[in-house]
C-alpha positions as CSV (number, residue, x, y, z in Angstrom):
1,M,-9.9,-123.3,-144.6
2,S,-7.2,-125.1,-142.5
3,V,-7.1,-124.8,-138.7
4,R,-4.0,-122.6,-138.9
5,A,-5.7,-120.3,-141.4
6,Q,-8.8,-120.1,-139.2
7,Q,-6.7,-119.2,-136.1
8,S,-5.0,-116.5,-138.2
9,A,-8.3,-115.0,-139.3
10,V,-9.6,-114.9,-135.7
11,W,-7.1,-112.4,-134.4
12,R,-7.3,-110.2,-137.5
13,R,-11.1,-110.1,-137.2
14,R,-10.8,-109.1,-133.6
15,I,-8.7,-106.1,-134.5
16,V,-11.2,-105.1,-137.1
17,R,-14.0,-105.2,-134.5
18,W,-12.0,-103.0,-132.2
19,L,-11.3,-100.4,-134.9
20,N,-15.0,-100.5,-136.1
21,A,-16.1,-100.0,-132.5
22,C,-14.2,-96.7,-132.4
23,E,-15.8,-95.4,-135.5
24,S,-19.3,-96.0,-134.0
25,K,-18.4,-93.4,-131.3
26,L,-18.7,-90.6,-134.0
27,P,-21.8,-89.7,-135.9
28,E,-21.9,-90.6,-139.6
29,P,-21.4,-87.6,-141.9
30,A,-24.5,-86.7,-143.9
31,F,-22.8,-87.2,-147.2
32,L,-22.0,-90.9,-146.3
33,K,-25.6,-91.8,-145.5
34,G,-27.8,-93.6,-147.9
35,E,-27.2,-95.9,-150.9
36,F,-24.2,-95.5,-153.1
37,P,-23.8,-96.2,-156.9
38,E,-20.8,-98.3,-158.0
39,W,-18.7,-95.4,-159.1
40,V,-18.9,-93.8,-155.6
41,Q,-17.7,-97.1,-154.1
42,R,-14.8,-97.1,-156.5
43,L,-14.1,-93.5,-155.6
44,G,-14.0,-94.4,-151.9
45,R,-11.5,-97.2,-152.7
46,E,-9.2,-94.8,-154.7
47,L,-9.2,-92.4,-151.8
48,M,-8.4,-95.1,-149.3
49,R,-5.5,-96.3,-151.4
50,T,-4.2,-92.7,-151.5
51,L,-4.7,-92.0,-147.8
52,L,-3.4,-95.5,-146.7
53,P,-0.8,-96.2,-149.5
54,E,1.3,-98.7,-147.5
55,A,-1.8,-100.9,-146.9
56,K,-2.1,-101.7,-150.6
57,L,-5.8,-102.5,-149.9
58,K,-7.5,-105.1,-152.0
59,V,-11.1,-106.1,-152.6
60,D,-11.6,-108.9,-150.1
61,P,-13.8,-109.4,-147.1
62,E,-10.8,-110.6,-145.0
63,W,-8.2,-108.1,-143.8
64,S,-4.5,-109.3,-144.1
65,A,-1.9,-108.7,-141.4
66,R,-0.1,-106.3,-143.7
67,E,-3.3,-104.2,-144.3
68,L,-4.1,-103.9,-140.6
69,G,-0.5,-103.0,-139.7
70,A,-0.4,-100.3,-142.3
71,V,-3.8,-98.9,-141.5
72,I,-2.8,-98.5,-137.8
73,G,0.6,-97.1,-138.7
74,H,-1.0,-94.5,-141.0
75,Q,-3.5,-93.5,-138.3
76,L,-0.7,-93.0,-135.8
77,A,1.2,-90.9,-138.4
78,Y,-1.9,-88.7,-138.8
79,C,-2.1,-88.2,-135.0
80,H,1.5,-87.2,-134.7
81,T,1.1,-84.8,-137.6
82,L,-1.8,-83.1,-135.9
83,D,0.2,-82.8,-132.7
84,E,3.0,-81.0,-134.5
85,L,0.8,-78.5,-136.2
86,P,0.8,-75.0,-134.8
87,G,-2.3,-73.9,-132.8
88,V,-5.3,-73.5,-135.1
89,P,-8.3,-71.3,-134.1
90,T,-11.6,-73.0,-133.6
91,S,-13.3,-73.4,-136.9
92,R,-16.2,-71.0,-137.8
93,V,-18.6,-73.9,-138.1
94,F,-17.7,-75.1,-134.6
95,R,-18.1,-71.6,-133.1
96,K,-21.5,-71.2,-134.6
97,L,-22.8,-74.3,-132.8
98,D,-24.8,-73.7,-129.6
99,K,-23.2,-74.5,-126.3
100,K,-25.0,-77.8,-125.8
101,T,-24.1,-79.0,-129.3
102,R,-20.5,-78.1,-128.8
103,E,-20.3,-79.9,-125.5
104,R,-21.9,-83.0,-127.1
105,A,-19.3,-82.8,-130.0
106,V,-16.4,-82.6,-127.6
107,K,-17.7,-85.6,-125.6
108,Q,-18.0,-87.6,-128.8
109,I,-14.5,-86.8,-129.9
110,K,-13.1,-87.7,-126.5
111,R,-15.0,-91.0,-126.5
112,F,-13.6,-91.8,-129.9
113,T,-10.0,-90.9,-129.1
114,E,-10.0,-92.9,-125.9
115,C,-11.5,-95.9,-127.6
116,W,-9.1,-95.6,-130.5
117,A,-6.0,-95.3,-128.3
118,L,-7.1,-98.5,-126.4
119,S,-7.8,-100.4,-129.6
120,V,-4.4,-99.5,-131.0
121,Q,-2.6,-100.7,-127.8
122,R,-4.6,-104.0,-127.8
123,S,-4.0,-104.5,-131.5
124,L,-0.3,-104.1,-131.3
125,A,-0.1,-106.4,-128.3
126,L,-2.2,-109.0,-130.1
127,A,-0.2,-108.8,-133.3
128,A,3.0,-109.3,-131.4
129,S,1.8,-112.6,-130.0
130,Q,1.1,-114.2,-133.4
131,S,3.3,-116.5,-135.5
132,Y,6.6,-115.0,-136.5
133,P,5.7,-114.6,-140.3
134,E,2.4,-112.8,-139.4
135,T,4.1,-110.6,-136.8
136,V,6.8,-109.6,-139.3
137,E,4.2,-108.9,-142.0
138,F,2.1,-106.7,-139.6
139,F,4.9,-104.7,-138.0
140,T,6.9,-104.2,-141.3
141,A,3.8,-102.6,-142.8
142,F,3.2,-100.7,-139.6
143,A,6.7,-99.2,-139.5
144,K,6.5,-98.2,-143.2
145,A,3.2,-96.5,-142.8
146,L,4.2,-94.7,-139.6
147,N,7.1,-93.3,-141.5
148,R,4.9,-91.6,-144.1
149,K,3.5,-88.5,-142.5
150,P,0.8,-86.6,-144.4
151,T,2.7,-83.3,-144.2
152,D,5.7,-84.8,-146.0
153,A,4.9,-84.3,-149.7
154,D,8.0,-86.3,-150.7
155,A,6.8,-89.4,-148.8
156,S,3.1,-89.5,-149.5
157,N,0.3,-89.2,-152.1
158,F,-1.8,-86.9,-150.0
159,H,-1.1,-83.7,-152.1
160,R,-2.0,-85.0,-155.5
161,S,-4.4,-82.8,-157.4
162,T,-6.4,-86.0,-158.3
163,T,-7.0,-86.6,-154.6
164,R,-8.4,-83.1,-154.1
165,I,-10.8,-83.6,-157.0
166,Y,-11.9,-87.0,-155.6
167,W,-12.7,-85.5,-152.2
168,I,-14.9,-82.8,-153.9
169,M,-16.7,-85.5,-155.9
170,L,-17.2,-87.7,-152.8
171,L,-18.6,-84.8,-150.7
172,G,-21.0,-83.8,-153.5
173,W,-21.6,-87.2,-155.1
174,R,-25.4,-86.6,-155.2
175,S,-24.9,-83.4,-157.1
176,V,-22.5,-85.2,-159.5
177,E,-25.3,-87.8,-160.1
178,R,-27.5,-85.0,-161.4
179,L,-25.0,-83.7,-164.0
180,R,-25.5,-84.5,-167.7
181,S,-22.0,-84.5,-169.0
182,V,-18.3,-84.6,-168.2
183,R,-18.0,-80.9,-169.2
184,E,-20.6,-80.0,-166.6
185,L,-18.6,-81.9,-164.0
186,Q,-15.3,-80.2,-165.1
187,Q,-17.0,-76.8,-164.9
188,G,-18.5,-77.6,-161.5
189,L,-15.1,-78.7,-160.1
190,C,-13.6,-75.4,-161.2
191,R,-15.9,-73.6,-158.8
192,Y,-14.2,-75.2,-155.9
193,L,-10.6,-75.7,-157.2
194,D,-8.3,-73.7,-159.5
195,S,-8.7,-74.6,-163.1
196,Y,-5.1,-75.7,-163.4
197,V,-5.7,-78.2,-160.5
198,V,-8.8,-79.6,-162.2
199,G,-7.4,-79.7,-165.7
200,D,-9.2,-79.9,-169.0
201,V,-12.3,-81.9,-169.9
202,K,-10.2,-84.7,-171.3
203,R,-8.5,-85.2,-167.9
204,V,-11.7,-85.3,-166.0
205,E,-13.1,-87.7,-168.6
206,K,-10.3,-90.1,-167.9
207,M,-11.0,-89.9,-164.2
208,C,-14.7,-90.7,-164.8
209,Q,-13.7,-93.7,-167.0
210,R,-11.4,-95.0,-164.1
211,L,-14.3,-94.7,-161.7
212,G,-16.9,-96.1,-164.1
213,L,-18.9,-92.8,-163.9
214,R,-21.3,-92.4,-166.8
215,F,-23.7,-89.6,-167.3
216,G,-27.3,-90.0,-168.5
217,P,-30.3,-92.1,-167.4
218,R,-29.5,-94.9,-165.0
219,G,-31.2,-97.2,-162.6
220,R,-31.5,-96.5,-159.0
221,P,-28.3,-97.5,-157.0
222,T,-28.8,-100.4,-154.7
223,K,-25.3,-101.1,-153.3
224,N,-23.8,-99.7,-150.2
225,V,-20.2,-98.7,-149.7
226,G,-18.6,-101.5,-147.8
227,R,-15.3,-103.3,-147.2
228,L,-12.6,-102.7,-149.9
């Protein structure tokens, strides 16, 4: 790797560290803990591509300037969308928590948002000080992603029925692992989504083929979900 390429990688890695530090402020959801089979890793990549379409994420240990700019732009778009939503009553799950647990959750969310806001400010400033080509690459992707709000069905992929199915499969991937056929998966999905959203067995079978999900005896998974 040339000196210029090394210098370029340094600032991008710094932004990645800042963003990862924010994620550590929140507890890891139970469904994301443990070891993951390959199909779950692919499922995660498909969802990331849907939720962050302008990033055009690739399988590579190094983040590009375009990827980072788009990721931050999409995150800001999410935040603005939440601010514009009408007031929503506190969720039933949150209300059922005891006072101590609720207070701890509020503190964790506050720490995350403060850390994230600071990391975004630092990331934008750092990107602006790079070479002209990299700055253009970063901020072009940033602007395109910021312009794609999740609530705008015409400008996003967030409302696809496939995305809804993938979310169910990710949340319940351990249960999916115990199924014996595509038909069982299709029937299980219909318990959570309307049948017209899920589609027939043939459609679900094509999704499984895309993810590399096969039913029947298999070895114990050893890989963890990591960088795209």
